[in-house]
N, C-alpha and C positions, 0 to 999 in steps of 0.2 A: 504493500500500500504506500502511496506517495505521502510524504509528511504533510501535516496540516499547514496552511499558510498563516502567517501572523495576521492579527486583526487588521492592521493598517494595510497590508497587501491585499487582503480580501476587499476592503473598502475601496482601495484604488481601482481594483478590477471592476467593481460596481460603478465607480465614477466614469470610467472609460466607456462603459456600456450605455450609460444614460446621458452623458454630457452632449449637448448640441451647440454648435456655434451660435453666438448672439448675432453676429454679422461679420462680413468680411471687410478687410481694410487694405488699402494700397500701401505699398512700401515706398512710394515716391514722396514728393514734397507737397502733394495736394491734400485736400480735406477728406477725412473719413466720413462715413455715412452719418455718424452721430458722435457727439462728444459729451455725453452725460452718463453718469453712473446710475443704472437702474436701482431704485430703492428696493431692498429686500422685503419680501412679503411678510417676514417675521416682525418688521418694524411697525408698531402701532402709531408711531409718529414719523413725520418726515421733516428734514431740515429744509431751509430755503437756501438757494445759491447765494454766494457772496454778492453777486450783481443785483440781487433783489433787495438787499438791505444796505442802504446808504448811511454812512456815519456822519452825524452832525457834530457841532461844536460841543466839547466837553472834555472830561479827563482823558478819554481815549484818543481824541482827534489829534492833539498835539504830539503825543508819542508816535502815533501812526504816521504823521507827516514827516517826522524825523527819519523814520525807517523808509518811507517812500522816497524821500530825497536821497538817502544813502543808496538805495537800489537803482535809482535813476542815474546817479552820477558815477557809479562804480564801473570800471572797464572790465567787461566779462572776459576779455582775452587773457587777463591775469589768472582767472579761474581755470580757463582752458589750457593754460601753460602746461600743467602737470599731465593732462591727458594727451596733448599733442606731443610732448616730450616722450612719453611712454611709447607712443606709436612711431617715433622717429620722424615726426613731421616738424616743419618749421614753426617755431613759437613766435616769430615776428618780433623778437626782442622783448616780449612781455615778461614781466617779473611776477612770479607766483606770489600769492598773498603771504606766504610764510606761515610760521606756526605749524598747526596740525595739517595745513593744506600746502605742504612744501616738503622738499627732501631734507631740510635741515631742522625740521620740527621734532617734537618729542617722539621717541621710539623710531628714529630714522624716517619719520614721515610715513609710517605704515598705515595711517588712516587717510591719507590724501585722496581726494575725490569726494569725501563725505560732504564737505562744505559747499562744493559746487552743486550737489544735489539739493541741499537746503536752499541755496540761492535761487535755483530754478523754481522751487516751490514758492519762495517769497515773490519772485517776479510774476509767477502765474497768478498768485493771489492778488498781487497789486494790479495786474491787468484786469482780472475778473471784477475787482472792486471799483476801479476807476475808469476802465476803458481807454486809458492813455496808451496810445500806439507805441510810445517809447519803450514800454515794458515788453510789448509783443515783439518789437524789433530785436531787443536783446535776447529774448527767448529763441527766436528763429536763428540768430547768429550762433547761439550755443548748440541748438539742435543740429544745424548744418555742420558745425565743427565736430560734434560727437559722432555724427554719421560718417564723416571722413576718418575719424580716429578708428572706429570699428572696422571700416573697410581696410585701413592700413594694417591693423593688427592681424587681419586674416591673410595677409600676404607676407612674402619674404621681405626683409627690410630693403629699402631703396635709398640710393645716395641722396643726401641733402647737399646740393651743389651751391657753393657760395663763392664770393670773390676771394681769390687766394693771394699769396705773396707775389706770384708772377702771372698767374692766369686764373684758372678756376681751382677750387679746393673742395674738400669733403668735410662737412661739419658733423661732429658727434655731439648731439644735444644732450646736456646733462639730464639724466633720468630716462634716456632711451635704451640703456643696457646694450648698446650696439658696439661692435668692434669689427676689425678687419682680420680675417683669417688668411694666412699665407700658406702655400703648399709646403709639404714637409722637406722638400729638397732645397729650400731657400738658402740655407747656410752652406750646403754642399760639403760639409766636413772640413771647411777651411780652417787652417791654423792661424793664418794671418787675415785680418779683416778690417774693414771700415764700415760703419753704419752711420747714415746721415739722415736727418729729418728736419723739415720746417714745421713748426707747430705754433699754434696760438691758443694757449690755455684760456678757458673762460671760467674756471673755478679753481679754488685753492685747496682742494682736498689733498691730503698727504697720501703718498704711495700709489697714486694713479700712474699707470705705465704708458710711456711713449711706445715702447715695445717690450715684449716678454716672450722669449723662446725657451721652451722647456717641456718636460713631461709631467711635472708635479711640483711640489714645493721642496723638492730635494735637488733635482738637476735642472738648472735653468741659467739664463742670462737675460738680464733686464736693464732697462733704462727708465727710472722713475722721474717724472717731472718735478716731484718734491719728495724728499724723505721726511723723517720725523722732525728734522730741523728746518724744513721748508726749502731746501736747495736740491738741485738735481743730483741723482745718484745712479751710477752704473755699478752693477755687481754681476759676478759669475760664480757659480758654485756647483759642486757635485755632491755636497753634503749638507744642504739646507742652509739656513741663515748663519749657523755657527761656522760654516766653512767658506763664507763669502770672501772673495777678493774684489775690492771695490775702488771706486773713484767718486769723490764727493765734490760738488760744485761749491762756490763761495758766496753765491747770492741767489735769491729767489727769482724765478722767471716772472716777468711782469704779466699780469692778466690782460687779456684782450689786445695783446701786441704780439707780433711775429718774433719768434726766437729760433735760431738755428742751433741744433745740437748734433754733435758728431763724436763718435768713439772709435779709436784705432787700437788694434792689438797687433804687436809685432814682437815675436820672441817673448822676452820677459817684461816688456814695457807696454803699459796701457795708458792712453791719454784721453782725457775728456775735454772737448772744446765747447764753448758757449759763444755763439755769435762770432766765430772765427778766432777766438782767443783760447789758448790752452789754460784751463783753470785747475786741472788736477793731473798728476802723473804718478803711476805706480811702476817702479822698475823691478819689482820682485814678484811678478805674477808667474804662476806656474800653470794656470789654466787658460785655455782658449776654446773657441767653439768646437774644435775637433775633440776636445776632452769630454764633451757632453754626449757624443754619440748621436744616434738618430732621435730626433725630437718630433713629437706629434702636435704640440701646441705652439704654433708660431703666430703670435698675435700682435696687432697694433691696437693699443687702447685697453687691453684686458690683461689682468694679472693671473698668474698661476696660484696666487694666494687669494684670500677673500677680501680683496681691496676694491675700492670704487673704480668704476670704468672711467677712463680719461674723458673729460669734458672739454671740448675745444675743436680746433680745426687742423687738419693735416693738409699740407701742400705736398712737396716732394718727399719720397722716402727711397733711399738708394743704399745698396749693399755692394761693396767691392771685395774682391778676393785678394786685396793687398792693403797695406797701410798708406793712406794718402799722406802727402807731405803737408807741412804747415801752409805752404804757398797754395797748394791745391785746395785746402780747406778754406783759405782766404778767398779764393776765386769763386767758391760756392756762395759767398755772401751777397753777391750782386748779379749772379747769373743762375739760370736754370742749369742743372748738371750737364745737360747736353751741350750747352754753350760755354761751359767752363773748361779750365785746363784739366780737370779731373775726368770729364766725360761722364756718360751715364754709368750707373752701377753695373758691374759685370755679372753679379749674381742675381740682382733684382733691381728694377727701377720702375717706380710708380709715380706718375705725375698727377693723378687724381683729376684728370680733365673730364671725366665722365659726368654727364648731367642727368642721366636716367639709368635705371637698372640697379643691380646690386653687386656688380663685379667691377674689378679694376684691372686694366691691361698692364702687362709687364713689358716694358720697352727695352729690357736687357738683351733680348734675343733668346731667352730660355723658355719663354712662353709660360711663366708661372703666374697664371691668373689668380688674383686675390678675390675673396668673397666677403661681402658684408653680412654679418650674422648678429644674432641676439644671444646674450648669455643664457637666457632661459629657453632657448630653442625657438620653436615656432613653425609655422604661424600659430596664432591662438585658435581655440576652438570656435566654431560658429556661434555667434550671438554674444560672445564675451565682450564686455566693455568695462574698463576700469582705468584708473590713473597709475596702475602698477601691473606687473605681470600676474599670471595665474598662480604664481609660486606660493603665495600665502594660502590660497584655497587648497592647494596640494598638500602643503605642510600640515594644515589643520586636520586632515583626514587620518594622520598617524600620530598626531600630538596627544599627549596624555596629561600635560600640565601647562599652565599659562606662562607665556613669555612674550610680552607685547613688543619687544624689540625684534622678534622674529615673525610673530603673527598677531596682528591687532585687529580683531573683529572684522574680517573681510566681508562677511555676509551683512554686517551692520552697515558698512560703507556701501555695499551693493544695494541695500534697502534705500539709503538716501538718494542714490542715483536713480534707482527705479521709481521712487516716489516723485522725484523731480520731473522725470520724463512723463509719467502718467499725468501729473498736474499740468505740465506744459501742453500735453495733448488735449486735455479737457478744456484748457483756457483758450487755445489757439486753433484747434482742429488740424494741427499739423500732423499728418499721418506718419511722418518720419519719426516723430517722438513715440508714437504707438508701436511702430515697427521695432525701434530700439528696445523699448520696454518688453515687448513680447519676445524678442530675441534673447534678452537677458534671462528671462524665465525659461525659455527653451534650453539655454545653456545650463542653467542651474539644475533643471530636471535631468538633463542628460548626465550630469555629474553625480547628483545626490541619489538618484533612483538606483544606481548601481551599487551603492554602499549597503552593507549589512545593517540591520536594525540596531545592533549593539554599537556599531561605530557611530551612527547618528546620535544616539542617546549620550554617548561619551562626549562627542563634539559639542553638543549644545549645553552640556553641563560644565564645560570649562569656563572659568572666570575670564572675562575680557576677550580671549582669543575666540571663544565660541559664541560671543554675543551677536545677536542678529536683529536687534531693534524691532521695528514694527513691520518687518518684511512680510509676515503672514497676512496682515490686514491689506497691504498693498497688492500682494499676489492675488488674493481673493477679489479685490476690486478690479484688477486687470481681467481676471477670469470672467467677471460679469460682462465684460466687453468682448473678449475674444471667444468665450465659450469653449476654449480648448481644454479637454479633459486633463491633459498633462499639467496644466496650470493649477487646477484644483488639487490634483494629486501631489504636486510640488508643495503646496501650502501645508499639506498634512505631514510632509516629511520633516517639518520643523517641530513637530510635537515633542515636548519634553515631558515624558509621561510621569516621572516621579513628582514633578511640580503640579501637573494637571490633576493627577489622581489625589494628591494630598489636599489640594484646594477644593476639589469636588467633594471630598469627604469632610470639608471644613476643618482640616487639621493644619494648624499654623506652623509652618516650617521656615518662616521667613528670616528668623534670627541668623545673621551672618551672611545673608545673600546680598549681592550687589543690586541696589534698588533699581537703577535705570536699565539694567540688563533684563530685568524681569517684568517691570510694569507694562511695557508695550506688547509683551507676549499675550496679555489678556485681551487687548483690543483685537488682536488676531484671532484669538479663540472665539470671540463673539462673532466675528465675520465667518469663521468656520461653522459655527452653529447656524448662522443665517443660510449658509450654502448647503449644509448637510443635514441639519436637524438633529445632530447628535447633542443631546441635552447636557452631557457632562461638561462640554465646553462653556455653555452659558452659566451653569451652576458654579463651575470653578471661578469664573470671572466675578460673579456676584459675591462669592465668599471671600475671594481675594481682596476685593474692594473693602469689605468690612474688616479685614485684618490690618489694613493700613489706616483707614478713616474710622474712628479718630485715634486708634491705638498707637500709631506711629506718626502722627501728624502734629506739626507745630501750628501755632495759632494762625500764621499767615497762609496756611494751606500746604506748605512744603513738607517734604519728608526726606529722610536719610541723613547720616552723619558720616563725613569722609566717604561718601558715596554708598555706604552700606547701611543695612538695617540692623538694629540691635533687638533686644528682647521686647516682646509685646508690652505696651504700657509704660515703657521707659522714655520719658520726654526730658525732664530736667537732667537726668543722668547722661544724656547724649548731646546736650548743647555744647557747641564748639565753634571755632572759626570756619569750619567746613560743613556746616549744616545746610540743609535745604538746597541740594543741587537743582538748578533751574530746570533742567530737562525733566526731572521727576514731576514737577508741577505741570509742565506741558503735557506729559503723557497721562497723568492722572485726570486732567481735564478731558482729554480725548476719551478715556475709559468711562468717566462719569457721564459724558454726553451720550456715548453709545449704549450704556446701560439704560439710560433714560428713554431711549428710543423703544426699548423693549418693555420697560416697566416704569410707569410715571410716578415713581417714588420721589417726593420733593427733596429728599435728603441729597440726591445727586445734584440737583440744581442749587441747593444751599451750599454744597461744597464748591460747585462751580463759581458761584459768586465770591465766596471766600478767597479762593486761590487766584481768581482772575483780578479782583479789585485790590488784592494785596501783593502776593508774591510776584505774579506775572507783570502787573503794572510797575511794581517797585523794582523789578530786575532791569528795567530799561532806564538808562540815564536820560535826564532831561537836557540833552545837549546834542548839537549837531556834530557830525564827524564824517568826513569823506572816506576815511580809510577803514574805520571799524564801526560795527553796529552798536557798540557800547552797551553790552548786556552782561550781567553777572554770570559767573559759573556757580560758585557757592554764595549763599547769603548767610554769613555768620551771625548767630544770634547771641553771641557772647557780649557782655557789657562793653560799650564803647566801640563796637565794630564799625569799621568804615567799609562800605561796599566797593568792590573792585570791578569796574566796568570794562577793564581791558585785561581779562584773566589769562593766566598761564602765558603761553607764547602767542596766543591769538588763534582765531579761526577754530575755536573749540566747538564741541557738540552743543553746548548751551548757547553760544552765540548763534549757531545755526537755528536751533528751535526758537530762540528769541526773535530772529528775523521773521520766522513764520508766525509766531504769536502776534506780533505787532501789525501784521497785515491781514489778520482775520479776527480781530476783536469782536466783530459783529456776528460771528457764525452761529451763536447759540442764543441770541436775543429772542428770536421767535422760532417756534416750531408749529407745524400744522398736523391735525389728525390725518391719518391715512385716507379716511373717507371724506376729508374736507369739512367735517362737522364742527371743528373747534380750532381756535387759534390760541396757542400757549404764549404768554408773555413771561419769559423766564427771568429776564434782566431788565432793569430800569436804566435805559441808556438812550441818549438822543440819537434817534435813527429814523429812517423812513423806509417802511416795508412796502414793496409792491407785490401784492398777491394776485398774480395775473389770472389764475384759474377763477378767482372770485370777482375779478375786475375792480378790486378795491385797493386803496392805499391806507396805510396807518402811519401817521407821523407822531413820533414820541418826542415831546418837548420837555427837557429837564436838564438840570445841572447836577443830577444825582452823581455821586453821593454828597455833593455840597448842598443839594436841595433834598428835602425830605418828602419826596413824592414825584409824580410825573403826570403829564397830560397827554392823552392820546386823541388825535383828531383824525376822523375818517374822511377819505376822499374817494373819488371815482363813483361807481354805481352803487346799487343796493345789494346786499347779500345777507343771508341768514346763517348765522353760526354762533357758537358759544365762545365768548371771550373768557379765557382762563388766566387770571392774574395771580402770579405767585405771591404768597404771603410768607415773607422770610421767617425762619424759625426764631430769629431774635426779635421780630415785631410782635411782641406779646400784648400790646394794647394800642388802641387808637387807629388801627388800619381801617380806612374808610374809602368808599367808592361812590362817586356820583356820575350820572349820565345826564348830560344836558342840564346840569344844575340840580337834578333831583337825586336824593339819596337812594342807593340800591339796598333793598332789604336783604337780610341774611346776616349771619355772624361769621366774620372772617376768623379762621383758626390759624395760629402761627404754625409754620411748617406744613402748609397745604396750598391749594389753589382755590381762589374765590371765583366762582363762575357767574358771568352775566350773559344771558341768552336773549337774543332779539334779532330782528332784521335791521341790519345797520344801514344807515343812509349817509350820503355825503354830507358833511357838516356836523355829524354827531361828535360830541366831545365827552371823553371819559377822563375824570380826574381821580387820581389815586393819591391818597394821603398815607404816608408811611412814617409815623413818628419814630425818631431814633431815640435810643436810650443808651447810656453809658453803663457798661458792665465789664466784668473781668472773666477771663477763662483761666482756670488753674491747671498747672502741669499735673498730669495724671499721677505721677510718682512723688509729687511734692506740692501740696496744696498751698504752701506759702509762696511759691514761685508763680507769678501770675503775669498775664498780658492783658492790655486794656483795649477795649473796643468801643466805638461809638457807631451804632448801627452796624453796617457791614465793614466799617473802616477800622483797621488796626492802627492804634495810636502808639507811637514810639517816642520815648524820651530822648532828647538830644543833649548829650552830655559826654565829655571826653574821658570821664572816669572809667576805670576798667574793673570795678567791683560792682556788684548788684546794688542799685539804688533802692532805698526804702521809702515806701509811700503808704499813707493811710488814706482811705477813700470814704469811710462812713461818716466823717465829720459833719457833712451837710447833706447827707443822702436824702432824696425826696421820698415822699410817701409811696410813690410808684416803685421805689427801689432804684430809680435812676441815680447814678453816682455823679452825674454831670455837675450838679450844683457845688460839688467840692472843688471843681476846677474853675479857672477864670479864662474866658475867651480872649484871644489876642486880636486886637483891633486891626481890621484890614487883611487878615489872614484866615480865610475860612478853614475850619477844622483844625485850627491851632489853638492850644490851650496851655496854661501854665498851672503848675502845682508845686507849691513850696519853692518857687523861683526857677523851676525847671520847665522848659518848653516841651510840650508834646506836639507831634506833627504826624500827618498821615504817612503810613508806611509806603504808600504808592508814590510818594514824591521821590524822584530819582536824583538825589543829591549825594554829596560825599561827606555829609555830616556824620560824626560818630553817634551811633544810636544804641538805645537799650530797648530791645523788643520785650524783654522780660524784666521784672523787678521783684524785689522782695516785699511782700505785704507786711506792713507793720501798723498795728492798731493798739498801742500800749494802754490807752485809756478809753473808757466808755464815754462816748460823746454823742449827743443827739442835737441836731439843729445848731451846731457850733457851740453848744453848751456842754462843758466838761463836768462830769459827775464827780471827778476826783477818784473814781474807783478804777483800779487796774483791771484791764480786760482779761478775764481768766480764759484758760485754754484746756481742752481735753488732751489726752495722751496722743491722739491722732493729729493734733495741731489745730483743730477747729476751735473757734472761740465763741464766747457768749454772743458777741455782735454778729458773727457769722450765722448763728442759729436764729437770732432775732430777724435779721434781714432776709433770711431764706424764705420768710413768709410773705415777702412783698410780691405783688403790689398791695397796698393798704388803701381801702376806699376812703377812710377818714383817719384823723388823728386818733380817735378813740380805738379804732381797729389796731393801730400800731401799738398803743399803750396796752391794750389787752394782750397782744402778742408778747410785749416786754414782760408783763406780769406773769404770764403762764411760763415763759422761758426761765425767768428768774426763779420762780417757785421750783421748777424742775432742777435747776442747778444747785439751789440751796439744799433741796432734799438729797441730792447726790453728794453733798459735801464739797462741791466745787466752788461755792460762793458763800461768804458769810451773810447771815440774815441782815445785819445792819448795812452792809454794802449793797445787798439786794434792794433794800428800801431806798437807798440813795439813787440807784439806777432807775427805779420806777418813778421816783419823784422828778428826776431830771427829765425823763421822757415825757412826763405830764406837763412840765413847765416849758418845754422847748417849743420853738416855732419851726414849722417845716415848709419846704417848698412842696406844693401839691403835685 
């Protein structure tokens, strides 16, 4: 009997049997049949497109404009540099952004390409939102270039012909991994020799080779443009580095200038010439090329060691079977070899005059044609597209432990590129983008579908190296367009079963996991549920969300410390300078949004408001910059932390998601029921919605959260539907709705939606009043460590101190329980207050002020209405105080209700021996005599 197929393989077979193409698309530059993602039937709500929701003036508009300006002004050829270089194409002199999007960034630039994907998404969202053709033009430039890159990667490398020292020359672009391979007979066993080259280095990496002839790192002869001291070095050895006989130059070769290098060996004397001058001589040499025997690796630009490939330009390269005289070397400085007294090389002579193809003719008469090659072999497999070779993907398949200097999340980077391409297609209808995206998935499927199940599980479980971001979500989105069964099967190949199964069983195993490696997995699982109906995916996603919110969530909505999760419920114990990685908030917003499409639990939109209005807004600096998007990586919550808007080396993951966030602030303001029967208003934000199916517009006018409410004005035709207005969980009293001036009946409940059903007419006006109140949220593991909120806004203290500040807030608390009367407003600065001389400001303000997001609560005395009872505020063993218990009963309808609460609480504490009878009476008397804000 044949062995049973694993569950995933069985499901894949079923998928192939049932999948049908959604539509066909052309691979050229024209438009595809459609450019919209069909909404899953499992979604009971539908989002609106970005173009349907226009952003008005308010807290989002200014930050959005800063990002729009950045995107409009940035030269996308800089982003394309690493892709073009990888393919051996001309980079046009463009300078890569650097940081993570360059060869010199962290971990050898192993994540390069990811930022370009983010940028494509940002441009796509900008174009969808504004219709500004400038963004579409940039998108099409990028798609055209990436199409060329993919085509080049599928072919053998071709010469990049540029102006040379004497005529034409061959450029080796840094990052191309290209070199010239010479036939094995090139040295011909000569004992006496001269090697001569014109080179123009374009990068100062040490140990890059002008030439290297050898079999391995034991037997070789090389000329390095720079040694560890930065000067040219010639060496020959039959016993590795320890046996080298060498010649060292005296000065570095200048970058971007032509230099002539020559080495002669005759008898026991070796001489190194630079620009016609002898700079080193060794008269005790016992080795020469004949000592090396037959050599298989005869390379220009590549090392027999693990050294960088030479970046620069070659003009002539000649080899003679004799030692040229000093005069002959001099003659080479102003003439081509053929016109010099030395003549062409007798063993090999390459002029690099070729302008096409990948071979170089030998003019020595020996017919030793040289070939342009890539260090990683090639061509690449069909569909492959990246800013580096396939090598990281290959390495991952056998890797058992993380090492991001070798393999840094290649499928994560593939996701960013794939998402950018798909978004570009949806925004511009450019079928080339869809073809590139589909090809990438075809390539991934051809690679991953051949791997054993155990290999996949091991790969996806490796920290960092195995990270794949939100690739599953994007693959499923692509599948809804292409209908290719392989694409849906590919999405399932990323299942990390131990995580899915644990979360589906509601078993919390998050302690010690890298946060942002895992959050986007769950948006993908929801999309897999949408496509397959497999309930464990949706169940796992719901349970996972509940493991993070609120159990690993800071007040601003962020999560993670130093990128990782700690034990459930530990908040105060994890606060550091590296809390709240910005990518985590971005991905939790996506997850909350997607869960809400399936289940309209208001908790998801409560979280959305919290994270959007605080961490996401606050992560963007309120400043223009042409070079950087100015977005935080971490937001430290330690006392006195100053936000860093130019993190690490730049072009980080969080700057990428930050660009995306700032161009889609409006994506969740409104949703519609799948059957069109209701409109959900999830966020109070100045926007104009065009609901084309209903023929109506809804214009929301507000300065929320600087204004405590919003006005919705209807335009267009008439339409019947239910208007569902979110009542925030913090809006515990006073939420009111009027339509055309008349109060709407019903009782709004905090943490729900308030429904108004009618046939809406043009000119109808809905006013929503949402009174704010000041409250604190306590760290789950330390009730004395608290953060302050006013309505949805987290208020942070601005103070340069690096210890937790201490504040009391009950001193003038209102009967409603609102703590605001204890603070003093700052004139002319909305949402700014002072307390004990310290200014509190909204977290969302992107400044470089030192801030305290958390403070230590200190209520040493029992005070009511600013009247001090003189009694020390007693505390239980868990840290909760008498005042905490009294005010937990708020709101109080009258002073009498408050005094009654004080009396009953005092009686309880006296009975428990926690408060003296006489002190209890003082507390009650003070409460009776005090005056309160209502």
